[in-house]
N, C-alpha and C positions, 0 to 999 in steps of 0.2 A: 482559555478559550481554544477549542480545537481548530486546527487549520481546515480550510475548505479544500477538500480533495476532489480533483476533477480528472476525467480521462486524459491520458497522455502524460500525467505527472509521474516523476520518478520518486519512489518511496522506499523506506526500510521498515521492517517489523522490529520494534524495540526489543522484543524478547528472543528473536531468532536471527541474529546477525549472520549465521551460517547460510541463510537463504539468499544473501546478497541483496543487491538493489532489485527493485521491481518496477514495472510500468503499469500504471492503473489502466485497466481495460474498460471498466464500466462502474458506475455508481448508481445504485437503486436503493433509496432510503439509507438504511444503515449497512447495506450489503455492498462491499467493495470487492470487485474481482481484480486481482493483481497477478501479473505474469512475472514471477521471480526468476533470477538468473540460475539459481541452484535448486529450486523447489518446484518450478513449473507454475501453472496457473492455479491459484487458490482463491477461495472465497473468504473474505475477512469480515467479521462482524464489528463494525465501527463503534457499536455500543459497548463492546468489551475491550477493544484494542485501539489505541490512538497511533496511527501510522506516522512515522517521521518523514517529512518531506525533504528530499535531497535537493539542495540548492544548485542551480545551474552555474557552471563556471567553476 
């Protein structure tokens, strides 16, 4: 079951570790906008990619 992704959460793209951690900016349906450390702001299709939530602490 996919995680619930919400704005403000820290995430990683499972296939692009070089992008670094990202912060979720917005979630509209399957479209998730994430601002990644090394790739900038990108639009992710959640129907195709399951982002990994970075646990706090």
